[in-house]
C-alpha positions in Angstrom: 113.7 -81.6 -16.4 111.6 -78.4 -15.6 107.9 -78.1 -16.2 106.9 -75.5 -18.8 110.5 -75.0 -20.1 111.4 -75.4 -23.7 115.2 -75.4 -24.0 116.6 -73.9 -27.2 120.3 -74.2 -27.7 122.0 -71.9 -30.2 125.1 -73.4 -32.0 127.5 -70.9 -33.5 129.0 -71.5 -36.9 132.7 -72.3 -37.6 133.3 -68.7 -38.9 132.2 -67.1 -35.7 133.9 -69.7 -33.5 137.2 -68.9 -35.3 136.6 -65.2 -35.0 135.7 -65.0 -31.3 137.4 -68.1 -29.8 140.0 -69.4 -32.2 140.3 -72.8 -33.8 137.4 -75.0 -32.6 137.6 -78.5 -31.5 134.5 -79.6 -33.4 133.1 -78.5 -36.7 129.5 -77.2 -37.3 128.1 -80.7 -37.8 129.8 -82.2 -34.8 128.7 -79.4 -32.5 125.1 -79.7 -33.6 125.2 -83.5 -33.2 126.6 -83.2 -29.7 123.8 -80.8 -28.6 121.2 -82.9 -30.4 121.9 -85.9 -28.2 121.5 -84.0 -25.0 118.2 -85.2 -23.5 117.2 -81.8 -22.1 117.5 -80.0 -25.4 114.2 -79.4 -27.2 115.3 -77.3 -30.1 118.6 -76.3 -31.8 119.1 -72.9 -33.6 121.9 -73.2 -36.1 123.6 -71.0 -37.1 122.9 -68.9 -34.0 124.3 -65.4 -34.1 127.2 -64.7 -31.7 125.8 -61.3 -30.9 122.1 -61.6 -29.9 119.8 -58.8 -30.9 116.3 -58.1 -29.6 114.9 -58.8 -33.1 116.5 -62.3 -32.9 114.9 -62.9 -29.5 111.5 -61.8 -30.7 111.8 -63.8 -34.0 112.7 -67.0 -32.1 110.4 -66.3 -29.1 113.3 -66.6 -26.6 112.9 -65.2 -23.1 116.4 -65.8 -21.6 119.9 -66.1 -22.9 122.9 -67.6 -21.1 126.4 -67.2 -22.6 129.8 -67.8 -21.2 131.4 -64.8 -19.4 134.6 -64.4 -21.4 135.2 -60.8 -22.4 134.3 -60.9 -26.1 134.4 -57.6 -28.1 130.6 -57.8 -28.7 
């Protein structure tokens, strides 16, 4: 959709979904499949850490992170 943009979507694993949000609606495989079929997604990172470190950003060459605004402990 945007020129010069490579969209990477991180998908959290079941363990972290349960820890931070509670019981999930979809399991690991279903979440990855849902994201995989979005036409704007270029790459999926699974499992993606819930708490993003600078090292993770550097290792995956990510410039910007968007996350929901719920007040998670991390």
